[in-house]
C-alpha angles and dihedrals in degrees: 000000000000094000093054092046099034097140093051094046092047089054091046090052088058092047090048091053092048090049092050089055098048115008099177095051096045102036097103094047090045090052094049095048092038091063089066092049094048090051091053092046092049092051092052093044089052091050091051096046097041092055091052093047091051093051095057100263096107095133090063095049095093092053091045091053090049091050090049092052091047089054091051090049091050088062097035109026094177096052091110088064091070109115098024110145114219115206122195114266112266115229118215115207117224116242114219117205 
C-alpha cells in the first residue's frame, strides 16, 4: 500500500508531524489531506478482507480488519483525528451582580 502510494504517504507523514506539533493550527489541512489517505487505506483494507472472505476464512475477516487498522495506527497514531471539526472557542461573559 505504501510502496504504491509512496508520494502521498510521504506527504501525509509530513502533515502528520506538523499536526502532532500544533493540532489547532493544522487541523483543517490535516482533514483535507487525511481524506485521501483514508480512501487509500479503505481500498486496501477492502482488498485484504475480500480476499479472505472469498477463500473461506470469512469468520476471521473482522479480526484481520482490526489488525490492519492497528498496523496503520502504529505508523500514524493521530489518524483517528482526521475529520475533527474545530469550532472557535466560545467566550462566556462574566455576569457581575
